[in-house]
N, C-alpha and C positions, 0 to 999 in steps of 0.2 A: 748548358750544363753548369757554368759558373753560378747561375742564378739558383739552381736547385741544391748545390752543395751546402750553403749556409742554412737553408730550410731543413735539409736532411740532418745536419748536425744539431740544430735546435730540437727537432723531433726526437732524436736519439737521447739527448740530455733530458728532455721532458719525460720520455718513457722510463728512463732509469731512475728518475727522481720522484716518480709518482707511485703511490702516495707515501709520503715520508712517515706517516703515523705508524707504519708497520715496524719501525725499528727504533724510534726515538726512545731512549732510556733502556735499550736492550744491548748490553755490551757485546760486541763482536758481530752483530746482525748484518752490518754492512760489508764485512770482510769476505774476501774470496776464500774458497775452501782450503787452499794450501797455507793460508795465513791463520788458521784456526786449529786448535786441538779438537778432538771429538767431543770432549766435555764442554768446551766453549760453544761449539756449534749446536750441541743439544740444548744447552741452556738458552742460547739466543733464539732458537725455534720455539721453545716452550714459552719464553718471555713474550715473543711477538704474537703467538697464538693467544695467550691470556690477555695481552693488551687489546687485541681485536675483540675478544669476547667481552671484556670490560666496557669497551667503547659502545658495544651493542646492548649493554645492560644484562649480559649473561655472566653467571658466576664463573670464576676462574677454575681451571682444572688442576688437580693435584697430580704430581708426578707419581706414577706407579711403577715399581721396579719390575713387575712381571710383564706389564705391557711394554716397558722399555726393552726388556730382554727380547720379546717377540719382534719388536720394531728393529732393534739393532741386528738381530739375526737375519731378518728379511732383507735389510739394506745390503748386508754383506753377501748373502746368497745371490741377490740380483747382480751384484758386481762380479762375483766369482763364476756364476753360471751364464752371464751375459743375456739376461732377460729383464723386462720391466713390466710387471703385472701383479695384480692382487692374487693371482693363482699361479703357483709354481709350475714348471714344465711337467712335474710328476703328479700334479693335481691337488697339492696341499692348498687349502683355502685360508683365509684370515682366521676363521673360527678354529680350524685345525691347529694353526700356529699358536694362537693365543691359548687354546685348550691345553697344549703341551706345557705351558708355563704354570698351570694351576690357577690362573686368574678366575676361571669360571667354576672351579670346584666348590661344591656346597651352595651354589647360588640357585635360588628358586626362579628369579627373573634376572635377566641380563641383556645387554646389547653392546655391540661393538661396531666400530667404523674405522676406516683407514683412508689416509691421503698419502699419495706418493708423488715425488718430484725429483728430477735430477737436472743438473745444469753445470756449465763450465764458466770459470772466471767470475765476473760480477753477476752473471745470470745464475751462478751456483751458490750465491750467498744465502744465509738463512733468511734474510729479509725478502729476497726475491722468491724463495720457496713459499713463504706465507702470502706474498702479494699474488703469486700465480694461483694459489688455492682460493684466495678471496675473489679472484676474477672469474673463476669457474663456478657456475651455479651449484653443481653437485658437490664439489669440494667445499664451497662456502657453507652449504647446508650442514655438512658433517662437522666442520670446524666450529660453527655457531650453535649446534644442536644443544638445547637446554637439558636434555636427558643425560648427557655425558657428565661424568664426575671425575674421571681419571684420564691421564694422558701418558703415553710412552713414546719417546722419540728415539729413533735410530738413525745414525749417520754413518755412511761409508765413503771414504775417499776412493773414488773409482767411477767407472762408467758401466752402465748396463749393456752397452754396445761394444765393449771390448777395446775402447780407445784408451791407451795408456798416456793420457795427457798430463796427469799429475796435479791438475787444478780443477778437478771435477768431483762433485759430491752427489750422492744418492740419499734422499731423505725419506724416511717412513715415519708417519705420525699415526699411532694407534690410539683410538678413543674408546672408552668403555664406561659402563655402569653395571652395578650388581647390587 
């Protein structure tokens, strides 16, 4: 067992430090949820997403207040109602939520996408949210999709499973074009 402890410790350090590019130059991206204001967490997620897009040769996304409103509301509802899904327990979809903000009004053509993440402590940092999305093929496609022009990020301090830990965050990133 003594032989495996140092290897396990090295593996954990390597896992938490890969890849550093998701946070370099994004203030607050490395910090745990309880050490950030919601404004700092939102800005860190937006910065890390745009950093990843730039690295892949994709234009950066502009923050959109209507998408941000939908994302913020969804993160808080998931916390308050103890669920974690793109569809609410009463059947409201991403399009329903974004439609209520007026983002889609008057558009002939549009598209939306969404990434969700929650975590505790270091695993709940903005950096780890973006790393997790980049490691998931479906979430990575959404994050790097060339068609999207706008971004809205919502962060709630809380847990979708009802754990009152105090150092847990729920992230919603809503992407769109019109």
